[in-house]
N, C-alpha and C positions, 0 to 999 in steps of 0.2 A: 833266426832263419835269415840265410843270405839270398839276396836277390840282385840279379846282375841284368841290365838292359843292353843290347848291342844294336847299332843302328841310329845314329842321331841327326837322319834326314829332314825333307820338308814335312812331314807327319811323324816322326820318330821323337824329333827335338821337341815339341811341346809336350807329346805324351810322356816320355822320360822327366821333362820337368814338372810336369803335374804329378807324377809319381814321386817324385823326391820332394816337391813342396808341400805335400799332405802328409809326410811321412812323420810320423810320432817318435821323437828322441828315443832312441835305443829300442825300438820295436823291430826295426828291419835294418841288417847291415847291408847298405844298398850301394853295388857299383855299377858304371854307367863306359860304355866301351864303342869306341869310333876309330875306324882307321885315321880319320882327318883330325889332327891335334886341335885346329882351330876349334872344331865344333864340341869339344870340351872346355872351352874356356868359363862360360857360365856355370858349370857345375864345379870347375875348381873355385870360382870366386865366391860361390856358395858353400864351399868345403866339403862338398861330396866326393867320395874317391873315382878316381878316372883312371882310364885304361887304352891305350891303343893296339892291346895284344888280346886276342879272343879267350887265350888260355887261360889268362887269368881269372876268367868267370866259370871256370869248370867245376869248380866246387860248390857252385850255389844249388838251393834247394829249386830254384826257378829261374830260368833263362829265358827273357823276352827277346825277341827278334822283331826288327822292323827294316825289311831290306829290299831293295829294287825288284827284282825277281827270282824265277825259281834256280836259276842257274847259282847265282850268288848264294841261296838260300841251300842249295844242296853243298856248295863249297864249303859254307861256314860249318854244316852240320858234319858231313863227309868227307871232307877235304884232307889231304895229307896229312895237316896238323888240325882237324876239324875238333869240333866238340866232342862227336860220338868217341874219337879215339883216347879220351880223357874221362868222360863221365862214367859215374858208376849207377848201377841199378836203385832205382827209386828215385832218383833226379828227373826234373820235369823240363820241356821246352814249350814255350807258348809262342806261337806265331803270328806276328799281326802283319805280315807280308801278305800281298795280294799276288798268289800263283795258283796253277791251275787246278781243277778239283782232283783228278788223278794224280798229279804231282804230289800233292798232298797226302792222297791214302798212300801212295809207295813210300813218302817219307814217315809217316807214321807206322808203316807194318815194319821198314826196317829199324827204327829205334825202339819198336816194341820187342823184338828179337834179341835186343841189346839192353832189355829190362829198363829203358827210358819211355817216359808218356810225352806223346807231342799232342798238342792242340792247336788247329788252324782257327784262329781268330781275326779274320781279316776285318779292316775297319773303312767306314764310309765318310766322308765328309772332306771339306777342304782346309787348307793350312791353319785359317783361324779358328776352326772347329777344333784343332789339334791342340790348340795355343789355349784355347777355353776351356778344354776338359769336356766337350759336348758333342763326340764324335758316336757315329753307330757302330756297336762290335758285335761281329756274328760268330759265335763260336761252335766248333766241332771237335769232339772227342770223347773223353771219359768225363760224367755228369760228376761225379763226387769231385774230380780236381776242378773243375770249372767252379763249382759251388765254393772251393776252398779260395780260388783266386778272385772271386768276383768282387769281394771290396777294393781288390786293387784295381780290376777293370773298372768299376764305378768312379775311380779319380781320374779316369782317363775318357769315359764317354758317358752319356744320358740315356741310351738306350743298348743295354747289354743283353744279349739274346743268346741262348742256349738252344742250338738249331738240331743235335745230334748227334750220330758216330761222327768219327775221322772223315773229312771231305765236305762235311755239311755246311761248314762256315764258308769255305770256298765256293761251294756252288751257290750259296744265297747270294753271295758277294757277286758271283758271274751272271747271274739273273738279272739282279739288280742293275749291274753296269751295261748288260744288253738291252734293257729296257731304256735306260738312259740315252745310248746309242742311236735307237730306233726312232725316237723322240726326235733328236739332233739330226740325222740325216733326213726326218721328215720335214722340217721347216727348211732346213739348207737346199732341198730341192724345190720347194714349192715357192718359199719369198720370190727367188728371182723370176720366176713365171709371171707372177703377179705385177713387178716392177716391170717386166718386159711389156706386158701387155698395158700399162699406163697407170697404175696403181702407185699410190704415194707409200714408200717404204718405211715411213716412222708410223702413218696411221694405221697401215696392216701388220707391222709389228703389235704394235698396240693392241689389235684384236687377238693377234697368236698370243700375247701375254696374258689375255683377261677373259676372253671369251670360251667356248666349249672347247677349242681346238688348243688350250694352251696346256704348259707343262711344267715342270720344274726345269727342264731344258730352255723351253722357251722363255720362261720368266728370268733363268739367270744369265743366259748367254745372247738373247737379243739385244739386250743394250751394249754389248761389246761388239756385236756384229756392226750395230749402227755407227759405232764409234771408229770402227777398224780396227779393233785391238784383238788380236788372235794369241799374244803371248800367255804362256800359260807353265807352270812348273811340270805340269804331266801331258807329255806329247801325244798327237793324234796316232802316230806310229805305235807307242805303247800300248793305247786303247785299243788300235787293231790286234794286239797280240792278246788281250784279254776274249775278244770275240774268237780267235783262234783256238783258246782252252775250251771254250762252249762247243765249237765246230768237233774237237775232240769226243768230245761226250756222245754229240749229236749222230758222230759216224760209229763210235762203239756201240752205241744202244739203238740204231738204226731209225732216228727220229727225225723226220722231217718238218724244218721250220722253215718255210719260204721267206716269209719276213725278214728272218734274220740273216738271210742268206742275200737278201736283196739289200739289206743296210750294209753286209759285208761289201757287194760291189761297191755301194757308193764311197766307202772307206778306200778302197781299192784305186777307185777313178783319183780320188783326193791326194792319195799317196803318190801316184804316177804323174801328179800335176804338181808336185813340190810343197804340199801342205803337211809332209809328216812331223817337221818340228814345231809346227804350231799345236793349239790345242783344237779337240774334236769339230767347235763351231766353224774351223778353218775349212771345211767341207764345202762349204758355201761358196768358196771362192771357184772351185771348179763350175759351178752351173752360172756363176757371174762370169766367169770367161765364156764359157760356151755361148751364153745369150747377149754377152754385151753389154751387161748393166753392173750397176753397184748396187748393194742393199744398205744405204749410208743416210747418216742426217745430212740435209741439205747444207749446214754450216757446221764445220768441226770446230771443235777448242784449238787454240795453239799448242802445236806439238803433234795432233791427233793426225794418223794417215787413214790416208783411203784404200789402202791395198787391198 
């Protein structure tokens, strides 16, 4: 069996390494592909086959993708020299990219008309989890194919779930991301109000990280807010696009979600305030500027910013 992996970015690198490192000799003919030759160095050092040309992968039984967005996925699959131009019926594409629910359904339908099965299997977790092989993977598509590839998915994630037909994986990821975004928007709006009215930012943050108003977002991101650290490999602007994908579904099915709509407005305020290149907790900067306060530690370590 031949397996190829395309896309060695922030998340894909660790996933591809875990798949390669747990490979038993001779079990799989394994090839990794990325347009950036530097991304291939670790694999070359391990004696793993590499390429910068996606057409070298087209004879694979399974082609795994981990790409930045829907446009790039479509280009790789449907482009002028894309996968679908060369693949034969019976081959499979497994897509770890985070794209839209409607986009995943469209890709799956087009692939199926060409005899190719497509599974949407978006991932959840940060870079460290991708390196550790402890990601959550949510899969949509043919269940029999999912069961076939699950041993490979288990090498990359500790929570691997079959969610339903094509699009179900992306819909699950979208709902998870939107819930995280709502939690992040809530503390971004409320914390500066407390500081404006005299509360200590560190003590208030401690409450929001431990009491009934706590969430994964507050526990993970409030320590970074207090340090003035808004850098991340995934930008607020890209996070907003995830909500746009959810909004497309709400429009199509005429579903009103006022809390999500309000969160999108908070994102829009942050984007217009210049926080688009930072991570989503940078939304708090808009409200800090509005109220003339900073939610920061009293004393920052050397090199830390109060931006």
